[in-house]
N, C-alpha and C positions, 0 to 999 in steps of 0.2 A: 103851062102844059095846058093841050087841049082835049075832048076827050076822046078823039082818034088817035091822038097819041099814048094815052094813058093805057086805052085798049090794045096797044101794039108791045105794052112791056110784059115779059116772060114773067110767068106765075112763079112765087117762090114754093118751093118744094118745103112740103112739110117737117121741121125740127124731128130726127130720132128721137124716139126716147131714150136715154141712157141705161145702159145695159143693168141687169137686176144682177145684186151682189147675191153671187152664191152662196154665201153663209146668210142670207136673209130668211131665215126660217120663222116658220107661224108657231106661233103660243100653242101646246099642245097639251098643256098642265090639266086642263078641263075633262080633258077626253078619257072615258072610259075603255082601258085596255083588258081584252079577253086572250084568255091562252088556253087552246086545245091542244091536251096533252100536257097540261098544268101539273101532272102528279109525278112524271118522267124527268131525268139530271135535267134535261135543256129546257124545258118548259117551266118546271120549279126554279129554276137558277135565273131565269129572265123575269118570271116573276116578282120573284125577292128583291133582284135589281132596280125592276121600275116600284115598285111600291117602296122599297126604300128611298127612292126619289124624289117620293110624294106621289106618283103614278093612282089614280084607282083602279084597283087591279080583281079581275074576277079569273080563277082557275076553272076547266073544264075535266069533265073526267065522264067515261061511259058510266059510272055509280059514281052519284050523287056524293055518297055519302065517305066516298074515296077523296072525294074532292075538298068535302070539307074538314077532313082529318087534316090536310096536306097544309090546306089555307091556315088552318090553328095554330099548325106548326111553322110556316113564315111567319106568323104576325103582320105588323104594319099597316091592319087593315084590310089585309089580302081575303077574300069571299071564294066560297067553293059551291060547285053547282056541277047540275048533270050538263055535257057538251052543248045540247039546245037551249039551254037556258043560258049558259056563259054565251054564248052565240046572240041571241036575242038583246040581250043588256048592255051589251058593248060597242062601241062605237069602232074601234079598232079591233081585229082579230087574229091574233100571231098562232100558225099553225105549225105546232112541234111535236104531233104524233110520229110513231114510227113510221118508215117509208111504208111496210109491210101494210098496213093501214091507211095508208094516205086514202088513197083514193074511194075507198069506201064509204069511212068518215067523211067526207067532203060532199059526195053525192047525197048523203042522208041528211045531210046539213045545210044545201041549195036554200030552199027556203027562208031558212033564219038568217043565214048569211047575203042574203038578197038587200042591197042598198050600201053594205057593209063594207071598208076598207079591210081587205084581207092582206095578212103579211106572211108569207109562206116561206119558213125555214128547214125544209125536209130537206135532206141530203142523201140521196138514192144512193146506197154502198152495199157491197157483196164484201164478202170474208173469205180468206182461203188461207192456207199453210203461209202464204208468202204476204201476206196483209189485208191492207183494205185496198179495193179498187172501185172503180165511178161504174155507175151503172147508167143507161141512157132509157131512159121511160121513150114508150112511142112518140109523145107528144113533144120530146124535146129534152124535159127537164122536168122536175117536180112542181115548179112555180108553171109550167105551161100547161100540164095537168091540171092544176090546177082553176086557170084563169080556162080552158076548157070546161070544166064541172059545174063552174059556176058564172055561166053569163050574165047573171045580172048583180054580180059583183065586183068591186076595184081591186086586182089584184096585183100585190105587189110582191117581191121575195129581198130579204136580211136576215140579218143575225146567223148566217150560216158558221162562220168561224169563230166561236167565241169557247171558251173551255167552260164545260160544264162545274167543273169543278172547282174553277175561279169563281167563276159565279157565283156559289154555294157558300164561299167562304167569307164568313162576317168578321173575319177578324183582314179580310183585303177591302180598303177603303174606295180603291179605284181600279177599272180594267180597263189597261193600256192595250189598247186595239181601236181599230178602225172597224167600221159596217158597211160594207159595200151593199147597195141598193139599187134595187132595179124595178123598173114598171113601165108602163105607156105613157101614164099622165104625169106631166113633171110636179103640178100641185099635190098629187099625191106621194109621191117620191120624197119630198120636202117634207110632208108630216111624218112620214118613216125614217128620213134624214131627223128633224127633231127628236123624236122620240127615241131615236140612239143617244142623242146628245144629251138627253136627259140625266144618263148614267154618269158618272165621273170619272173622267180618262177616255172615254170612246168618244168618237165623230161618228157622222153619219155620211158618208160620200156616194155622190150619184154611179153609177156604173154601167147604165147603160139602159136597154130596153130587156124585155123577157125573155126575148130570141136568145141573149146571150148568157143565160142563165145558167146552164148545161157547167161550164168551166166553173162558173161560180160554185156550184154545187161538189163538183168532182174537186177541188183545190183541196177538200178536207179531207180526202185519201191520203195526201201528202201532206198535210199537217198531221196526221195521226202517224203517219213514219216519224216526221219530225219530233214527234213526241216521246215516240220511242227510243228513238237513237239517244235521245239528248233528255230523258228524263224529263221531259218540261210539258209546260203546257202553252204552247204557241198561240199566238193572235197574228194578225197583219197590220201595217202599217203603210199609207200610201204616202210617198215623198214627195216632197214640192208643191203641196197644193195647202 
């Protein structure tokens, strides 16, 4: 074959990289997890489960003494600190504060949360004689409010549908549920998925971008209705995944 013949041969298209296995998640066992609102039922339950699974956990509160007392009660190496120190010392920060204080708390910690992976699990809910109902923040969701208030943080959303009663019960070894994880950056979402998977019985499931967080947060109102009707502590499972 002459050089001119060789030049006329069509260039081969580069081989496509094999699709990444969606269950190929990073090792997060060495990351420090902070829980803002770690003295409330949801935050305390998450802190307990993660610490029991071997994660290093720091719980935060407006009052360091309150956080330290709760940490001592939880054991498993959990530490307590005020919210600012908790944020500074953590690689991943779970936001489990009451909705009423959500915006004010995050705004006050913008500097400490800069560069951190933030996991918002707050559910904006109202209650009346008919039960729980979803609220829609001006930004669209609690997670989107967090992203707006923390421009220098990597905001995700997860852990909305977990029963605090089950999380805090030391007699329960596994929490039979899936955790829907939302975020803008796939690598960040996978870290949170992996963190959820540290808790026996749980899986972290990718569930879209933050613009879809409202319906995930709002679904908690439905679960509260389920729990009241059936005297249960309902969770979610995503089928065929």
